[in-house]
N, C-alpha and C positions, 0 to 999 in steps of 0.2 A: 499520521503525518508528523513531521519533526520541526522543531525550531533548531535548524541544523548548523553544524560547523561548516563553514563555507569552503575551505580548501578541499576537503574531501568530497564535497558535491561535485567538484569539477573532474573527479576521477571517472564518474559514470558519463558525464557529458562528453569527455574526450575519448571514450572507448572507440577503437577502430572497428570497422566492419570487416576487416580483412580476413577474419577466421570464418565468416559466413560465405557459403557458396554464392558466387556473384549472380548466377541465373536465378537461384532461389530468392535472393534479395530483390532483384529487379522485378520479378513476378509479384512479390508481395507488395512492393511499392506501387506497381502499376494497378493492382487490384484495389488497393486502398484508396489511391488517387481518384479512381473512377467510381468510388462508392460501392464496389462490388465486394461480395464476401469471398471471391476467388474460389479456387479449387479446394476441395477438402484437404486437410492436413492429415498426413499419415506417418506415424500413428498419432491420433488425438489423445489428449489427456482423458483419462477415465472420469466419468461424471462423479462429482461429489454430491450425493443426494442431499437435498435440503440447503445447499450452499451454492446455488448456481447464479442468483442475481440479488445483490444486496446493497445495504447502505450502512456506512460508518456513522456512529453517533459520537462524533469526535468533540474534543475540548469541553467535555463535561466531567466524567469520572476520571479522565486522564489529566485534568488541570491539577495544580498543587492543591486546590480544594474546590469542590463542585461549585460552579457559579463564578469563580474567579476569572474565567475566560469568556464569560458572557453566556454560557449554556448550562442550564439546568434541565435534566431529563424530566419529561412529563408523559402522561398517558398519550398525548397527542403525537409524540415521536413515533410510538409503536403503531398507533392507529394509522398514521399517514403512510407508513411503510407497508402495512398489510393491505391497505385500501388500494395502494397503487399496483399490487400484484407482485411485489418482491417477495422472496422467500426466506430472507434472513437479514439480521443486523450483525454488524461487527461492533463489539463493545470494548473500546479501549479504556483500560483501568489502570490507574497509577497505584498499584498494590504497595510498591516500595515506599511510598510517602505515608503509609498507614501500618507499618510493621516496626516492631521494636528493633533496636540496634544490638541487643544483647541476646544470646541464646535464651529461649528457643525461638526468638524473632516473631513473636506473637503478632498476629494481624488484629487490628482494632474491631471488636465486635460491631460497633455502630456502623462502621464503614462497610463491613461485610453485609450487614443487613440491607444497606442501600444497593449493593450489587445484587443480592438476593431478589430485591424488588424488581430490578431492571430484567433479570433473567425470567422472573415470573410473568412480567408483562408481555415479554416476547413469547413466552410459551402459551399464555392465554390467547394471544392473537395468531397462534399457530405459525410463528416465525422461529426458524432456527436462530441460534446465537453463538457467535464466536467470542469467548472470553479471552481478551488479549491483554497480556501484561505489557503496559506501555510506559514510556518515559522513565526507565530505570537509568538515569543518566550516570549515577555513581558506578554502576556496573560497567558502563562503557569506558569510563576513565580508569578504573582499576579492577578489572575482572577478577583476578585471583583473590583479592581482598573481600569480594562480595559473592563468590560462588556459594559458599556455605549458606549464607543468608538467602540467596536466590532459590537454592534447592529447598530449603526450609519453608519459604513462602509457598512454593508449589506443592509441598507436601500438604499444607493446610488447605490450599485451594482445592486440591484433588480429593481430599477426605471430605470437605464440606459439600462437594457437589457430586460425589460418587453415585448418588441415587437419582440424579437428574436424567431425563430421557436422552437418547442418543442425538437429538436435536441440539445439544449443548456441546460445543467443541472448545478445546483449549488451544490457545496460541501462546507458545512458550515465551517468546520475547520479541517485541516489535523492533524492527530495523537495527540489527546488530551493526555497530560501527566503532570508529576510533580504535581503542586498544583491545576491544573484544574481536580479535582477529579471526580469521577462518579456523586456525588451529585451536584457539581457545574457545571459540563458539562450538566447535565439535566436542571438545572435552565437556563443556557445559551441558550439551544435549545428551551426551552419553551418561552423565551423572543424573540428569533430571528425568528422562523418560522412564527409567526403571522405577523411580519413586512414584511417578503418576500411575504407572501400570500396576503397582501394588494395590491400589484401590479402584482403579478404572481400567480394567484389562482390555476393553474394546472401545474406549473413548477415542474419537477423532482427535488427533494431535497435529497442529500445524506448526511448521518451523520455517522461519524467515532466513533468507540468505544474507550474507554479509554486505557492507557498504550501503546501509539504509535499504535493505532487501533489493539489491540490484540483480537484475536477471543474469548478467554475466558472471555473477558469483554463485549461481545455483549449483554449478558443477563442483564447487568446493565443499558442499555439504556431504557429511558422512552419516547417512541415516540407516537405521537397522531394517532388516527385511520384515516389515510390518505393513500390511495393506491399509491400516488405519492411521498411517503417518503421512502427511502431505506436505510438499514444499511450497513455499510462497515467495512471490516478488511483488514489488510495487512499480508503478509506472508514471513517471514525472518527466520523462524526456520528450521533447527538448526543454530542458530546465529553464533556459532563458525566455521561453515562451510561457510556460505554465507558472513560473514564479516572478513574472515581470512586475516590478514596482512593489513587491511584497515588503512590508515594513519590518518583518523579522529576518530579512536577508540582508546581505552585505551591498556595498556600493556597486559591484559588478552586476548586480541584478536589477538595477533601478532604471533600466531603459524601458520605457513604456511605448505602446504602439506597435509591438511585435505582432505579426499576423500569422495565421496558420491556414493554409500553407503559404510559404514565402514563394517567390520574392515579393516585397512590397511594391505598390504602384510607383512610389518614389523612394530612392534610397533613404534609409533611416539612420540618422546621426546618433551613435551610442552615447549614453550619458558619460560624464567625465570619469566617473569611477570605473566604467567598464573598459577603460584604456589600459589599466594596470597589469592585466593578465593576458598572456599571449593567446591562450585558447579562446578567451572571450573576443579578442580583436579578430582572430581568424574566423570565429563563427560569425560574427557580423559582416565580415568581408564576404563570406560565401552566401550568407543570408541575403544580402543585397544584390547578388549577381547571379546565382544558379537558378535553373529552372525548378519547378515544383517537385519534380520527380527525384531530384538529387539535392534539393535544398535542405540545409540543416534543420529548418523549421518546416518540415514536410513529412509525408507519409513514410519515407525511408527511415527517419528517426525512430518511428514507432515500430516499423518492421524489424529494424535491428534488434531491439529489445525483445520482441517476441520470438525471433529466431533463436536466440540464446535459450529461452524457455522451452521451445519446441525441441531443440537439440537435446536438452536435459531429459525431456520425456522419452525421446527415442532411445537414449543411452541407458536410462535407468528404469524405465517403466513405471516410474512414480507419477502420481497425479500432482497437479499444479493448481494453485489458487492465486488469483490477482487480488491481493488484499486491500490495495488502495490505487486510485488514480483520480486526477482532478486537474482543473486549470483555473487559475485565479480569475476573479470577476473583473479585473483590470484589463484583461483581454477583451477585444470587441466581441459581441455575441455571436456572430457568424464564425469567427475563428474558433471561438471556444466550442461551439457546437460541432464544428468540423473535427476537431481534435478528439473530443469525447466520443463521437459516434464512431470514428475509425478505431479508437482504442477498444471500445466496447465490442465492436464487430470482430476485431482481430482475436479478442479473448474468446469469444463465442464459437468462432469457426475452428479454434484450436482446442476447444473443449475445456477451457479454463473457467471455473466459477469466478465471479468478480463481485467487489463492493466498492462503490463510489465513495470517495472521501468527502463527507459532509462535516464541516467544522462549525456550522452555525454562524459563520462569518463570511470571509471573502470567498470561500469555497461552497457556501451553502447551496443545497439543492432543494430542500423542502422548508418552506415557511410554516412552522407548527402552529403559529398563531392564526393563520388563515386557512391552513390546509392545502395551500396552493404550492406548485412547484415553480422554480425558476424556469422560464419558457424554454431557453436554449438548452438547458440541462435535460429537461423533461423530453424535448424532441430527440436529443441524442441518446438518451438511455432507453426510451420506449418506442 
């Protein structure tokens, strides 16, 4: 997950459903609203063995330094995931904060040892692990200036883990955004994959779409014909529900009390900062007035995002992975459970492996100190 630039977040929130067949969208909305898995999706994404149901271990190794955001990885993280019956963890890592800025861009040995430890703990627990290059913010701002460094970082990662079992996957870059446009992202991917393949010819490689891994940008990816390369998207729509009141977001996201599905029992007055943007004003107008099946805080918002991903599968034959989804704990427990269950169910019926975004904070799922799960998250995921 990202501490995001706010303007570009609105791009995904404002996407039209006009390119999705109306009958298909209505069926998906109805099935989700009724808690049904609906008809089987054809074609479904191929199964990604070992990466079907997982948990992100966020805000630890992807923080500027581990512990700075309140999360330090422990044995209990891996024990809790394994005991729950999940099959993998996604391990966000801020490699860029631990690499030299001059050639050959050497990664810090002590930091790599910490990553080694995390991979080993997952392997001991018979968990697959996605090694995810996370929060390379400088790359998003100035991609051309950082491409050489990015590729060099991946050369080192690939060489270091080349003898790890196939249960270790590589995710090239989390949530491409800003100036790392689809064109430049494709250029970056084309430079990086051959470097990884030199030492890891059959390693599973995951590639996120542009705009913070938005499903509507999956079709902009240009991936080679390689069965071991998987496309990925993240799911946080409707963003005004999943991020309501988040302290890392801007004023337009500070309206609390948003329910899922809408409409609310009584019209909700948006916070003052939510009045400044037309798309936000329109969203709350529809949220307060439209029935659940067409409400912007309803199953249709989820169905739209998944239809983009399913269309990508049908067009390309590629497998797809849902690398993140969550709803902040400022949402009421019932709404949060509704959103998470529908999202998880939609992923599974379409054949997408998934990983819930646990940041150890407002999106926490697992309390590692007690070994217990947040009740509404547990009910939704299991």
